[in-house]
MDTraj code that builds the backbone (N, CA, C; nanometers):
import mdtraj as md
import numpy as np

residues = "MET VAL THR PHE ASP PRO ILE ASP ARG TYR ALA PRO GLN ARG GLU TYR MET ILE ARG HIS ASP LEU ARG GLY ARG ASP ILE ARG ASP ALA ARG VAL LEU GLU VAL MET GLY GLN LEU PRO ARG GLU ASN PHE LEU ALA PRO GLN TYR GLN SER ALA ALA TYR GLU ASP ASN PRO VAL PRO ILE GLY LEU GLY GLN THR ILE SER GLN PRO TYR MET VAL ALA LEU MET THR GLN CYS LEU ARG LEU VAL GLY THR GLU GLN VAL LEU GLU ILE GLY THR GLY SER GLY TYR GLN THR ALA ILE LEU ALA LYS LEU CYS LYS LYS VAL TYR THR VAL GLU ARG PHE ASP GLU LEU SER VAL ARG ALA GLN SER VAL LEU SER SER LEU ALA ILE HIS ASN VAL GLU TYR ALA VAL GLY ASP GLY SER CYS GLY TRP GLN SER PRO LEU LEU PHE GLU ARG ILE ILE VAL THR ALA ALA VAL PRO ARG LEU PRO GLU PRO LEU VAL MET GLN LEU GLN GLU GLU GLY ILE LEU VAL VAL PRO VAL GLY ASP ASP TYR SER GLN THR LEU MET THR TYR GLN LYS LYS GLY PRO GLN TRP ILE GLU SER ASP VAL CYS GLY CYS ARG PHE VAL LYS LEU ILE GLY LYS TYR GLY PHE PRO PRO SER GLU".split()
xyz = np.array([
    [1.9710, 0.4964, -0.9651],
    [1.9291, 0.5690, -1.0854],
    [1.8199, 0.4901, -1.1567],
    [1.7115, 0.5561, -1.1962],
    [1.6028, 0.4908, -1.2679],
    [1.6346, 0.4885, -1.4165],
    [1.6215, 0.3714, -1.4781],
    [1.6419, 0.3585, -1.6222],
    [1.5125, 0.3127, -1.6870],
    [1.4961, 0.3439, -1.8151],
    [1.3714, 0.3155, -1.8839],
    [1.3968, 0.2392, -2.0130],
    [1.3099, 0.1457, -2.0415],
    [1.3151, 0.0666, -2.1632],
    [1.2616, 0.1515, -2.2789],
    [1.3414, 0.1734, -2.3828],
    [1.2966, 0.2602, -2.4926],
    [1.1770, 0.2060, -2.5690],
    [1.1482, 0.0753, -2.5610],
    [1.0323, 0.0213, -2.6319],
    [0.9099, 0.0114, -2.5408],
    [0.9221, 0.0583, -2.4194],
    [0.8108, 0.0587, -2.3245],
    [0.7222, 0.1793, -2.3553],
    [0.5997, 0.1571, -2.4010],
    [0.5138, 0.2667, -2.4440],
    [0.4761, 0.3592, -2.3290],
    [0.4827, 0.3085, -2.2045],
    [0.4460, 0.3909, -2.0899],
    [0.5668, 0.4556, -2.0225],
    [0.6855, 0.4347, -2.0780],
    [0.8064, 0.4900, -2.0165],
    [0.8011, 0.6415, -1.9987],
    [0.7537, 0.7183, -2.0979],
    [0.7496, 0.8643, -2.0776],
    [0.6569, 0.9050, -1.9623],
    [0.5404, 0.8387, -1.9526],
    [0.4480, 0.8707, -1.8427],
    [0.5082, 0.8330, -1.7078],
    [0.5773, 0.7191, -1.7041],
    [0.6375, 0.6740, -1.5790],
    [0.7498, 0.7700, -1.5376],
    [0.8285, 0.8138, -1.6352],
    [0.9362, 0.9084, -1.6062],
    [0.8791, 1.0409, -1.5553],
    [0.7700, 1.0859, -1.6144],
    [0.7074, 1.2108, -1.5697],
    [0.6549, 1.1953, -1.4278],
    [0.5933, 1.0803, -1.3985],
    [0.5440, 1.0540, -1.2630],
    [0.6567, 1.0663, -1.1613],
    [0.7692, 1.0020, -1.1901],
    [0.8828, 1.0047, -1.0980],
    [0.9357, 1.1473, -1.0817],
    [0.9554, 1.2142, -1.1925],
    [1.0178, 1.3471, -1.1886],
    [0.9257, 1.4535, -1.1306],
    [0.7992, 1.4520, -1.1698],
    [0.7085, 1.5601, -1.1325],
    [0.6264, 1.5290, -1.0079],
    [0.5610, 1.4118, -1.0058],
    [0.4667, 1.3817, -0.8976],
    [0.5327, 1.3258, -0.7728],
    [0.6497, 1.2657, -0.7868],
    [0.7158, 1.2046, -0.6708],
    [0.8401, 1.2840, -0.6303],
    [0.9451, 1.2787, -0.7130],
    [1.0673, 1.3517, -0.6797],
    [1.0402, 1.5018, -0.6719],
    [0.9476, 1.5496, -0.7534],
    [0.9157, 1.6920, -0.7547],
    [0.8415, 1.7389, -0.6318],
    [0.7975, 1.6466, -0.5506],
    [0.7317, 1.6835, -0.4250],
    [0.8255, 1.6451, -0.3097],
    [0.7852, 1.5534, -0.2235],
    [0.8721, 1.5256, -0.1084],
    [0.9122, 1.3791, -0.0980],
    [0.9138, 1.3087, -0.2101],
    [0.9594, 1.1695, -0.2080],
    [1.1089, 1.1679, -0.2349],
    [1.1845, 1.1228, -0.1330],
    [1.3303, 1.1259, -0.1409],
    [1.3936, 0.9879, -0.1262],
    [1.3153, 0.8880, -0.0915],
    [1.3691, 0.7535, -0.0722],
    [1.4097, 0.6971, -0.2092],
    [1.5392, 0.6802, -0.2301],
    [1.5902, 0.6376, -0.3602],
    [1.5385, 0.5004, -0.4009],
    [1.5217, 0.4100, -0.3030],
    [1.4736, 0.2756, -0.3349],
    [1.3272, 0.2788, -0.3791],
    [1.2469, 0.3611, -0.3148],
    [1.1065, 0.3752, -0.3541],
    [1.0973, 0.4315, -0.4951],
    [1.1738, 0.5349, -0.5233],
    [1.1728, 0.5956, -0.6564],
    [1.2174, 0.4965, -0.7637],
    [1.3188, 0.4178, -0.7338],
    [1.3693, 0.3215, -0.8322],
    [1.2641, 0.2151, -0.8643],
    [1.2025, 0.1597, -0.7601],
    [1.1026, 0.0550, -0.7831],
    [0.9820, 0.1104, -0.8583],
    [0.9324, 0.2267, -0.8176],
    [0.8150, 0.2824, -0.8846],
    [0.8479, 0.3292, -1.0259],
    [0.9747, 0.3576, -1.0511],
    [1.0156, 0.3943, -1.1862],
    [1.0294, 0.2763, -1.2800],
    [1.0257, 0.1552, -1.2261],
    [1.0405, 0.0361, -1.3085],
    [0.9149, -0.0505, -1.3133],
    [0.8330, -0.0435, -1.2094],
    [0.7165, -0.1317, -1.2012],
    [0.6061, -0.0841, -1.2955],
    [0.5521, -0.1729, -1.3809],
    [0.4485, -0.1335, -1.4770],
    [0.3117, -0.1197, -1.4100],
    [0.2794, -0.0007, -1.3645],
    [0.1524, 0.0255, -1.2955],
    [0.0323, -0.0106, -1.3828],
    [0.0478, 0.0037, -1.5128],
    [-0.0625, -0.0261, -1.6047],
    [-0.1056, -0.1720, -1.5980],
    [-0.0154, -0.2614, -1.5617],
    [-0.0486, -0.4040, -1.5534],
    [-0.1520, -0.4336, -1.4447],
    [-0.1661, -0.3421, -1.3501],
    [-0.2565, -0.3637, -1.2375],
    [-0.3956, -0.3063, -1.2624],
    [-0.4178, -0.2548, -1.3825],
    [-0.5448, -0.1913, -1.4165],
    [-0.6122, -0.2620, -1.5333],
    [-0.7451, -0.2519, -1.5368],
    [-0.8202, -0.3038, -1.6505],
    [-0.7825, -0.2239, -1.7753],
    [-0.7928, -0.2848, -1.8951],
    [-0.7502, -0.2165, -2.0183],
    [-0.8074, -0.0767, -2.0363],
    [-0.9339, -0.0576, -1.9997],
    [-0.9962, 0.0739, -2.0215],
    [-0.9401, 0.1833, -1.9313],
    [-0.8649, 0.1453, -1.8294],
    [-0.8075, 0.2441, -1.7374],
    [-0.6560, 0.2584, -1.7514],
    [-0.5945, 0.1786, -1.8358],
    [-0.4482, 0.1786, -1.8408],
    [-0.3896, 0.3105, -1.8889],
    [-0.4624, 0.3836, -1.9706],
    [-0.4106, 0.5129, -2.0174],
    [-0.3987, 0.6134, -1.9035],
    [-0.4696, 0.5877, -1.7922],
    [-0.4647, 0.6767, -1.6758],
    [-0.3704, 0.6257, -1.5674],
    [-0.2908, 0.5238, -1.5997],
    [-0.2095, 0.4571, -1.4978],
    [-0.1153, 0.5520, -1.4246],
    [-0.0608, 0.6510, -1.4950],
    [0.0420, 0.7359, -1.4338],
    [-0.0070, 0.8768, -1.4025],
    [-0.1381, 0.8984, -1.4132],
    [-0.1939, 1.0232, -1.3636],
    [-0.1945, 1.0186, -1.2115],
    [-0.1763, 1.1323, -1.1483],
    [-0.1659, 1.1343, -1.0024],
    [-0.3045, 1.1407, -0.9383],
    [-0.3819, 1.0361, -0.9679],
    [-0.5179, 1.0245, -0.9159],
    [-0.5467, 0.8783, -0.8833],
    [-0.6419, 0.8531, -0.7919],
    [-0.6879, 0.7153, -0.7739],
    [-0.7588, 0.6674, -0.9012],
    [-0.7554, 0.5361, -0.9253],
    [-0.8200, 0.4779, -1.0427],
    [-0.9037, 0.3586, -0.9964],
    [-1.0277, 0.3448, -1.0469],
    [-1.1122, 0.2321, -1.0054],
    [-1.0527, 0.0976, -1.0439],
    [-1.0720, -0.0016, -0.9545],
    [-1.0287, -0.1384, -0.9847],
    [-1.1443, -0.2375, -0.9693],
    [-1.2659, -0.1845, -0.9474],
    [-1.3825, -0.2698, -0.9326],
    [-1.4213, -0.2914, -0.7872],
    [-1.5477, -0.3334, -0.7670],
    [-1.5999, -0.3639, -0.6340],
    [-1.5917, -0.2448, -0.5389],
    [-1.6003, -0.1246, -0.5961],
    [-1.5973, -0.0040, -0.5150],
    [-1.4609, 0.0323, -0.4604],
    [-1.3551, -0.0317, -0.5094],
    [-1.2199, -0.0084, -0.4610],
    [-1.1381, 0.0686, -0.5651],
    [-1.0251, 0.1234, -0.5212],
    [-0.9390, 0.1989, -0.6118],
    [-0.7930, 0.1612, -0.5905],
    [-0.7115, 0.1918, -0.6909],
    [-0.5665, 0.1912, -0.6758],
    [-0.5303, 0.3349, -0.6389],
    [-0.4570, 0.3536, -0.5304],
    [-0.4272, 0.4878, -0.4816],
    [-0.3403, 0.5653, -0.5803],
    [-0.3480, 0.6990, -0.5711],
    [-0.2649, 0.7827, -0.6572],
    [-0.1181, 0.7518, -0.6321],
    [-0.0336, 0.7624, -0.7347],
    [0.1074, 0.7286, -0.7183],
    [0.1754, 0.8024, -0.6033],
    [0.1465, 0.9307, -0.5870],
    [0.2117, 1.0052, -0.4782],
    [0.1793, 0.9451, -0.3426],
    [0.0536, 0.9091, -0.3192],
    [0.0157, 0.8534, -0.1892],
    [0.0795, 0.7163, -0.1681],
    [0.0874, 0.6363, -0.2723],
    [0.1563, 0.5074, -0.2627],
    [0.3024, 0.5291, -0.2227],
    [0.3678, 0.6219, -0.2898],
    [0.5083, 0.6495, -0.2608],
    [0.5266, 0.7047, -0.1198],
    [0.4384, 0.7958, -0.0799],
    [0.4496, 0.8578, 0.0523],
    [0.4330, 0.7545, 0.1633],
    [0.3294, 0.6700, 0.1521],
    [0.3069, 0.5683, 0.2546],
    [0.4241, 0.4703, 0.2607],
    [0.4764, 0.4342, 0.1449],
    [0.5903, 0.3422, 0.1415],
    [0.7129, 0.4069, 0.2037],
    [0.7380, 0.5318, 0.1694],
    [0.8514, 0.6035, 0.2269],
    [0.8409, 0.6114, 0.3793],
    [0.7185, 0.6296, 0.4299],
    [0.6980, 0.6393, 0.5753],
    [0.7341, 0.5098, 0.6480],
    [0.7326, 0.3976, 0.5774],
    [0.7671, 0.2700, 0.6398],
    [0.9168, 0.2573, 0.6677],
    [0.9982, 0.3335, 0.5958],
    [1.1445, 0.3313, 0.6141],
    [1.2014, 0.1889, 0.6019],
    [1.1706, 0.1253, 0.4921],
    [1.2143, -0.0126, 0.4698],
    [1.3618, -0.0189, 0.4325],
    [1.4297, -0.1202, 0.4860],
    [1.5709, -0.1411, 0.4506],
    [1.5925, -0.2724, 0.3758],
    [1.4897, -0.3579, 0.3706],
    [1.4992, -0.4810, 0.2926],
    [1.4920, -0.6092, 0.3719],
    [1.4973, -0.6010, 0.5042],
    [1.4995, -0.7215, 0.5884],
    [1.3667, -0.7484, 0.6583],
    [1.2698, -0.6635, 0.6366],
    [1.1466, -0.6680, 0.7166],
    [1.0430, -0.7671, 0.6632],
    [0.9598, -0.8135, 0.7563],
    [0.8336, -0.8782, 0.7222],
    [0.7254, -0.7713, 0.7385],
    [0.6475, -0.7512, 0.6322],
    [0.5500, -0.6426, 0.6296],
    [0.4093, -0.6990, 0.6180],
    [0.3191, -0.6475, 0.6990],
    [0.1774, -0.6811, 0.6883],
    [0.1077, -0.5680, 0.6138],
    [0.0394, -0.6026, 0.5050],
    [-0.0389, -0.5060, 0.4282],
    [-0.1865, -0.5389, 0.4451],
    [-0.2640, -0.4410, 0.4861],
    [-0.4090, -0.4578, 0.4976],
    [-0.4731, -0.3894, 0.3780],
    [-0.5301, -0.4700, 0.2883],
    [-0.5908, -0.4184, 0.1668],
    [-0.5042, -0.4438, 0.0452],
    [-0.5096, -0.5654, -0.0081],
    [-0.4285, -0.6004, -0.1255],
    [-0.4679, -0.5174, -0.2468],
    [-0.6006, -0.5022, -0.2662],
    [-0.6495, -0.4239, -0.3799],
    [-0.5993, -0.4764, -0.5118],
    [-0.5422, -0.3874, -0.5927],
    [-0.4911, -0.4251, -0.7241],
    [-0.3627, -0.5064, -0.7149],
    [-0.2935, -0.4952, -0.6017],
    [-0.1637, -0.5599, -0.5872],
    [-0.0456, -0.4698, -0.6180],
    [-0.0727, -0.3455, -0.6601],
    [0.0370, -0.2536, -0.6949],
    [0.1213, -0.2187, -0.5728],
    [0.0562, -0.1782, -0.4652],
    [0.1306, -0.1493, -0.3427],
    [0.2013, -0.2749, -0.2916],
    [0.1346, -0.3887, -0.3023],
    [0.1939, -0.5160, -0.2603],
    [0.3244, -0.5413, -0.3342],
    [0.3220, -0.5194, -0.4646],
    [0.4407, -0.5438, -0.5473],
    [0.5555, -0.4518, -0.5077],
    [0.5253, -0.3263, -0.4813],
    [0.6291, -0.2320, -0.4393],
    [0.6911, -0.2770, -0.3080],
    [0.6060, -0.3134, -0.2129],
    [0.6562, -0.3612, -0.0840],
    [0.7437, -0.4847, -0.1015],
    [0.6992, -0.5771, -0.1868],
    [0.7725, -0.7015, -0.2071],
    [0.9121, -0.6770, -0.2644],
    [0.9261, -0.5706, -0.3429],
    [1.0568, -0.5360, -0.3990],
    [1.1486, -0.4711, -0.2951],
    [1.0883, -0.4241, -0.1856],
    [1.1644, -0.3444, -0.0888],
    [1.1849, -0.4117, 0.0456],
    [1.1231, -0.5284, 0.0672],
    [1.1356, -0.5947, 0.1973],
    [1.1593, -0.7446, 0.1773],
    [1.1700, -0.8165, 0.2867],
    [1.1954, -0.9606, 0.2797],
    [1.0714, -1.0376, 0.2379],
    [0.9567, -1.0076, 0.3037],
    [0.8336, -1.0793, 0.2724],
    [0.7125, -0.9942, 0.3079],
    [0.6084, -1.0055, 0.2253],
    [0.4833, -0.9340, 0.2480],
    [0.3726, -1.0344, 0.2797],
    [0.2960, -1.0020, 0.3819],
    [0.1736, -1.0748, 0.4146],
    [0.0592, -0.9776, 0.3881],
    [-0.0308, -1.0132, 0.2983],
    [-0.1332, -0.9177, 0.2572],
    [-0.2737, -0.9770, 0.2698],
    [-0.3650, -0.8963, 0.3221],
    [-0.5027, -0.9398, 0.3468],
    [-0.5979, -0.8550, 0.2628],
    [-0.6893, -0.9212, 0.1943],
    [-0.7888, -0.8534, 0.1116],
    [-0.9290, -0.9030, 0.1466],
    [-1.0215, -0.8135, 0.1517],
    [-1.1607, -0.8484, 0.1832],
    [-1.2286, -0.9249, 0.0695],
    [-1.1956, -0.8875, -0.0548],
    [-1.2630, -0.9448, -0.1714],
    [-1.1755, -1.0516, -0.2376],
    [-1.2280, -1.1720, -0.2462],
    [-1.1534, -1.2820, -0.3073],
    [-1.1170, -1.2507, -0.4524],
    [-1.2089, -1.1879, -0.5262],
    [-1.1840, -1.1576, -0.6670],
    [-1.0613, -1.0682, -0.6849],
    [-1.0469, -0.9686, -0.5996],
    [-0.9316, -0.8795, -0.6092],
    [-0.8033, -0.9514, -0.5706],
    [-0.8100, -1.0353, -0.4677],
    [-0.6917, -1.1103, -0.4249],
    [-0.6422, -1.2021, -0.5354],
    [-0.7336, -1.2734, -0.5990],
    [-0.6962, -1.3656, -0.7066],
    [-0.6333, -1.2894, -0.8233],
    [-0.6930, -1.1767, -0.8567],
    [-0.6414, -1.0957, -0.9667],
    [-0.5011, -1.0431, -0.9348],
    [-0.4829, -0.9949, -0.8125],
    [-0.3517, -0.9437, -0.7718],
    [-0.2465, -1.0541, -0.7752],
    [-0.2832, -1.1725, -0.7286],
    [-0.1886, -1.2846, -0.7298],
    [-0.1434, -1.3153, -0.8716],
    [-0.2364, -1.3085, -0.9655],
    [-0.2028, -1.3368, -1.1050],
    [-0.1041, -1.2344, -1.1603],
    [-0.1278, -1.1060, -1.1312],
    [-0.0392, -1.0015, -1.1823],
    [0.0995, -1.0139, -1.1206],
    [0.1065, -1.0328, -0.9886],
    [0.2378, -1.0439, -0.9247],
    [0.3135, -1.1667, -0.9728],
    [0.2426, -1.2768, -0.9948],
    [0.3069, -1.3962, -1.0472],
    [0.3643, -1.3712, -1.1862],
    [0.2897, -1.2958, -1.2682],
    [0.3376, -1.2653, -1.4041],
    [0.4623, -1.1788, -1.4017],
    [0.4826, -1.1063, -1.2908],
    [0.6005, -1.0216, -1.2754],
    [0.7113, -1.0905, -1.1967],
    [0.6923, -1.2212, -1.1714],
    [0.7908, -1.3030, -1.0985],
    [0.8166, -1.2496, -0.9581],
    [0.7106, -1.2021, -0.8945],
    [0.7177, -1.1574, -0.7551],
    [0.6537, -1.2655, -0.6696],
    [0.7345, -1.3336, -0.5901],
    [0.6862, -1.4521, -0.5193],
    [0.7009, -1.4457, -0.3670],
    [0.7593, -1.3402, -0.3145],
    [0.7785, -1.3308, -0.1691],
    [0.6576, -1.2664, -0.1002],
    [0.5401, -1.3164, -0.1360],
    [0.4142, -1.2634, -0.0828],
    [0.3250, -1.3787, -0.0407],
    [0.2630, -1.3634, 0.0758],
    [0.1626, -1.4592, 0.1222],
    [0.0286, -1.3869, 0.1285],
    [-0.0740, -1.4496, 0.0717],
    [-0.2039, -1.3846, 0.0568],
    [-0.3080, -1.4465, 0.1497],
    [-0.4038, -1.3629, 0.1923],
    [-0.5171, -1.4117, 0.2694],
    [-0.6390, -1.3285, 0.2325],
    [-0.7562, -1.3909, 0.2417],
    [-0.8825, -1.3216, 0.2194],
    [-0.9591, -1.3215, 0.3504],
    [-1.0026, -1.2032, 0.3938],
    [-1.0758, -1.1959, 0.5195],
    [-1.0853, -1.0539, 0.5699],
    [-1.1128, -1.0410, 0.6987],
    [-1.1289, -0.9115, 0.7640],
    [-0.9919, -0.8560, 0.8022],
    [-0.9430, -0.7629, 0.7232],
    [-0.8105, -0.7077, 0.7472],
    [-0.7993, -0.6320, 0.8777],
    [-0.9106, -0.5808, 0.9299],
    [-0.9041, -0.5071, 1.0562],
    [-0.8653, -0.5981, 1.1723],
    [-0.8754, -0.7289, 1.1511],
    [-0.8369, -0.8264, 1.2540],
    [-0.6913, -0.8699, 1.2414],
    [-0.6212, -0.8131, 1.1442],
    [-0.4805, -0.8463, 1.1273],
    [-0.4587, -0.9780, 1.0548],
    [-0.3384, -1.0340, 1.0703],
    [-0.3045, -1.1593, 1.0036],
    [-0.3722, -1.2754, 1.0749],
    [-0.3955, -1.3826, 1.0018],
    [-0.4750, -1.4954, 1.0498],
    [-0.4034, -1.5811, 1.1541],
    [-0.2727, -1.5749, 1.1608],
    [-0.1980, -1.6495, 1.2623],
    [-0.1133, -1.5518, 1.3429],
    [-0.0725, -1.5894, 1.4638],
    [-0.0060, -1.4946, 1.5539],
    [0.1389, -1.4640, 1.5155],
    [0.1562, -1.3775, 1.4171],
    [0.2892, -1.3317, 1.3775],
    [0.3092, -1.1879, 1.4236],
    [0.4342, -1.1497, 1.4389],
    [0.4680, -1.0109, 1.4653],
    [0.5373, -0.9541, 1.3425],
    [0.5098, -0.8273, 1.3137],
    [0.5621, -0.7641, 1.1927],
    [0.6426, -0.6394, 1.2276],
    [0.7520, -0.6194, 1.1523],
    [0.8314, -0.4984, 1.1705],
    [0.7594, -0.3757, 1.1150],
    [0.6758, -0.3977, 1.0141],
    [0.6026, -0.2880, 0.9524],
    [0.4601, -0.3343, 0.9200],
    [0.3657, -0.2414, 0.9339],
    [0.2262, -0.2662, 0.8951],
    [0.1789, -0.1443, 0.8170],
    [0.1137, -0.1686, 0.7038],
    [0.0559, -0.0615, 0.6231],
    [-0.0907, -0.0930, 0.5977],
    [-0.1764, 0.0053, 0.6179],
    [-0.3201, -0.0107, 0.5968],
    [-0.3594, 0.0812, 0.4824],
    [-0.4134, 0.0240, 0.3752],
    [-0.4428, 0.1029, 0.2557],
    [-0.5902, 0.1363, 0.2435],
    [-0.6588, 0.1424, 0.3572],
    [-0.7971, 0.1880, 0.3641],
    [-0.8153, 0.2597, 0.4971],
    [-0.9156, 0.3459, 0.5035],
    [-0.9329, 0.4297, 0.6218],
    [-0.9972, 0.3537, 0.7373],
    [-0.9541, 0.3860, 0.8588],
    [-1.0138, 0.3302, 0.9801],
    [-1.0588, 0.4449, 1.0703],
    [-1.1653, 0.4236, 1.1515],
    [-1.2093, 0.5296, 1.2420],
    [-1.1162, 0.5464, 1.3615],
    [-1.0432, 0.4412, 1.3935],
    [-0.9470, 0.4430, 1.5043],
    [-0.8475, 0.3301, 1.4791],
    [-0.7366, 0.3318, 1.5498],
    [-0.6326, 0.2308, 1.5298],
    [-0.6842, 0.0937, 1.5731],
    [-0.6904, -0.0048, 1.4817],
    [-0.7414, -0.1379, 1.5178],
    [-0.6512, -0.2089, 1.6183],
    [-0.7093, -0.2536, 1.7279],
    [-0.6325, -0.3170, 1.8349],
    [-0.5522, -0.4381, 1.7870],
    [-0.6066, -0.5250, 1.6990],
    [-0.5268, -0.6399, 1.6541],
    [-0.3979, -0.5989, 1.5833],
    [-0.3997, -0.4865, 1.5124],
    [-0.2783, -0.4414, 1.4442],
    [-0.1764, -0.3904, 1.5446],
    [-0.2255, -0.3263, 1.6493],
    [-0.1370, -0.2835, 1.7573],
    [-0.0654, -0.4039, 1.8171],
    [-0.1410, -0.5111, 1.8384],
    [-0.0846, -0.6307, 1.9002],
    [0.0138, -0.7020, 1.8079],
    [-0.0029, -0.6887, 1.6767],
    [0.0830, -0.7606, 1.5829],
    [0.2040, -0.6795, 1.5371],
    [0.2177, -0.5576, 1.5868],
    [0.3334, -0.4769, 1.5509],
    [0.4486, -0.5049, 1.6472],
    [0.5627, -0.5351, 1.5916],
    [0.6808, -0.5679, 1.6697],
    [0.7365, -0.4432, 1.7394],
    [0.8097, -0.4643, 1.8491],
    [0.8768, -0.3536, 1.9180],
    [0.9652, -0.2776, 1.8188],
    [0.9578, -0.1455, 1.8232],
    [1.0288, -0.0537, 1.7329],
    [0.9662, -0.0524, 1.5932],
    [0.8571, -0.1281, 1.5744],
    [0.7944, -0.1343, 1.4435],
    [0.7201, -0.0063, 1.4084],
    [0.6888, 0.0080, 1.2790],
    [0.6193, 0.1264, 1.2284],
    [0.4894, 0.0833, 1.1624],
    [0.3819, 0.1555, 1.1930],
    [0.2511, 0.1310, 1.1341],
    [0.2068, 0.2588, 1.0636],
    [0.1633, 0.2466, 0.9388],
    [0.1164, 0.3603, 0.8595],
    [-0.0297, 0.3355, 0.8240],
    [-0.1175, 0.4335, 0.8553],
    [-0.2610, 0.4110, 0.8389],
    [-0.3354, 0.5433, 0.8273],
    [-0.4353, 0.5521, 0.7373],
    [-0.5218, 0.6702, 0.7342],
    [-0.6335, 0.6563, 0.8388],
    [-0.6479, 0.7567, 0.9243],
    [-0.7457, 0.7525, 1.0329],
    [-0.8402, 0.8710, 1.0196],
    [-0.9719, 0.8440, 1.0303],
    [-1.0682, 0.9531, 1.0228],
    [-1.2100, 0.9040, 1.0049],
    [-1.2935, 0.9882, 0.9479],
    [-1.4334, 0.9524, 0.9301],
    [-1.4597, 0.9116, 0.7851],
    [-1.5874, 0.9096, 0.7479],
    [-1.6255, 0.8646, 0.6139],
    [-1.5684, 0.9531, 0.5030],
    [-1.5449, 1.0803, 0.5323],
    [-1.5181, 1.1758, 0.4265],
    [-1.3743, 1.2269, 0.4209],
    [-1.3064, 1.2297, 0.5320],
    [-1.1676, 1.2772, 0.5306],
    [-1.0897, 1.2099, 0.6422],
    [-0.9633, 1.1921, 0.6163],
    [-0.8776, 1.1260, 0.7143],
    [-0.7417, 1.1959, 0.7201],
    [-0.6634, 1.1552, 0.8182],
    [-0.5255, 1.1992, 0.8304],
    [-0.4360, 1.0771, 0.8200],
    [-0.3367, 1.0851, 0.7335],
    [-0.2404, 0.9766, 0.7252],
    [-0.1511, 0.9838, 0.8485],
    [-0.1487, 0.8750, 0.9264],
    [-0.0772, 0.8709, 1.0531],
    [0.0333, 0.7652, 1.0490],
    [0.1420, 0.7930, 1.1196],
    [0.2427, 0.6907, 1.1456],
    [0.2522, 0.6696, 1.2957],
    [0.2705, 0.5443, 1.3349],
    [0.2869, 0.5080, 1.4747],
    [0.4113, 0.4209, 1.4866],
    [0.4931, 0.4510, 1.5869],
    [0.6090, 0.3655, 1.6147],
    [0.6004, 0.3169, 1.7583],
    [0.6197, 0.1857, 1.7733],
    [0.6078, 0.1218, 1.9039],
    [0.7391, 0.1355, 1.9800],
    [0.7336, 0.1988, 2.0974],
    [0.8510, 0.2180, 2.1823],
    [0.8159, 0.1717, 2.3234],
    [0.8247, 0.0402, 2.3476],
    [0.7873, -0.0130, 2.4779],
    [0.6415, 0.0150, 2.5066],
    [0.6107, 0.0695, 2.6244],
    [0.4710, 0.0976, 2.6563],
    [0.4196, 0.2246, 2.5890],
    [0.5064, 0.2980, 2.5222],
    [0.4674, 0.4243, 2.4601],
    [0.4603, 0.4112, 2.3087],
    [0.3876, 0.5048, 2.2477],
    [0.3773, 0.5125, 2.1034],
    [0.4199, 0.6509, 2.0588],
    [0.5032, 0.6552, 1.9561],
    [0.5371, 0.7822, 1.8931],
    [0.4477, 0.7951, 1.7708],
    [0.3638, 0.8966, 1.7702],
    [0.2728, 0.9126, 1.6568],
    [0.2959, 1.0445, 1.5865],
    [0.2684, 1.0446, 1.4569],
    [0.2889, 1.1646, 1.3771],
    [0.1823, 1.1707, 1.2690],
    [0.1252, 1.2890, 1.2497],
    [0.0321, 1.3053, 1.1385],
    [0.1099, 1.3562, 1.0176],
    [0.0917, 1.2862, 0.9053],
    [0.1709, 1.3123, 0.7856],
    [0.1031, 1.4147, 0.6959],
    [-0.0242, 1.3889, 0.6641],
    [-0.0979, 1.4801, 0.5768],
    [-0.2452, 1.4392, 0.5752],
    [-0.3286, 1.5254, 0.5250],
    [-0.4677, 1.4906, 0.5025],
    [-0.4790, 1.3973, 0.3836],
    [-0.5821, 1.3148, 0.3831],
    [-0.5994, 1.2190, 0.2739],
    [-0.7441, 1.1723, 0.2703],
    [-0.7766, 1.0959, 0.1686],
    [-0.9093, 1.0349, 0.1612],
    [-0.8978, 0.8982, 0.0963],
    [-0.9342, 0.7950, 0.1714],
    [-0.9291, 0.6566, 0.1257],
    [-1.0678, 0.5937, 0.1336],
    [-1.0854, 0.4843, 0.0617],
    [-1.2046, 0.4030, 0.0825],
    [-1.1972, 0.3464, 0.2239],
    [-1.3123, 0.3104, 0.2788],
    [-1.3184, 0.2651, 0.4172],
    [-1.2763, 0.1189, 0.4316],
    [-1.2099, 0.0889, 0.5421],
    [-1.1802, -0.0495, 0.5779],
    [-1.3014, -0.1046, 0.6523],
    [-1.3684, -0.1998, 0.5896],
    [-1.4875, -0.2599, 0.6495],
    [-1.4453, -0.3793, 0.7337],
    [-1.4909, -0.3843, 0.8593],
    [-1.4561, -0.4987, 0.9423],
    [-1.4860, -0.4742, 1.0884],
    [-1.4557, -0.5726, 1.1674],
    [-1.4846, -0.5699, 1.3103],
    [-1.4205, -0.4507, 1.3792],
    [-1.2976, -0.4152, 1.3402],
    [-1.2263, -0.3043, 1.4022],
    [-1.2135, -0.1858, 1.3062],
    [-1.2929, -0.1887, 1.1992],
    [-1.2963, -0.0794, 1.1046],
    [-1.4337, -0.0166, 1.1010],
    [-1.4819, 0.0103, 0.9827],
    [-1.6162, 0.0656, 0.9656],
    [-1.7165, -0.0477, 0.9487],
    [-1.8413, -0.0286, 0.9943],
    [-1.9434, -0.1315, 0.9732],
    [-1.9842, -0.1349, 0.8258],
    [-2.0343, -0.2491, 0.7792],
    [-2.0830, -0.2550, 0.6403],
    [-2.1961, -0.1560, 0.6181],
    [-2.2071, -0.1043, 0.4978],
    [-2.3168, -0.0129, 0.4639],
    [-2.4485, -0.0878, 0.4673],
    [-2.5519, -0.0189, 0.5126],
    [-2.6841, -0.0814, 0.5173],
    [-2.7395, -0.0977, 0.3771],
])
top = md.Topology()
chain = top.add_chain()
for i, resn in enumerate(residues, 1):
    res = top.add_residue(resn, chain, resSeq=i)
    for name in ("N", "CA", "C"):
        top.add_atom(name, md.element.get_by_symbol(name[0]), res)
traj = md.Trajectory(xyz[None], top)
């Protein structure tokens, strides 16, 4: 059950988000709903954008990046089917909001961000919220984690033209990978589950994300 602090000025907006934008659609994972009903999304945004924290839209976070709409954050998290024991690789730290949700729902998060400024900012916010089960890296997220680890779950919070081979290699047997795949303008949110030599794939819905720039993603803009 989600509870709200009566002196929290954003509590009504957060409650509306849970009831209307998440539970009112197809978000049924009780743990996801509980965490998103308690986590202060406004803390991950610059002051001028905090009033829009709980609108069901992406919000700019600087450097051409955005914090995804709450519904998409919830949907991607729900697709991971976390039970709390997993090590999760996140590609695209961004504001750190998705990172924080994952950290509340799994054993440990490894997160890679292209921009050092965003990574540093996210680390500061998560530290202020006493979230410490996260390891951060700055670099090309399309290449996966910097050392040879295997992950039970991988989430990519930017679009790729095709499934990056390094992420395939770093996904553990029976693991789940959630990623938007497509071109510059539209993508399909996909889930992949590793089953021996085979992959079970499913298209979840249409979506639109900023591009993942990197060796196995999109090339940098000219």
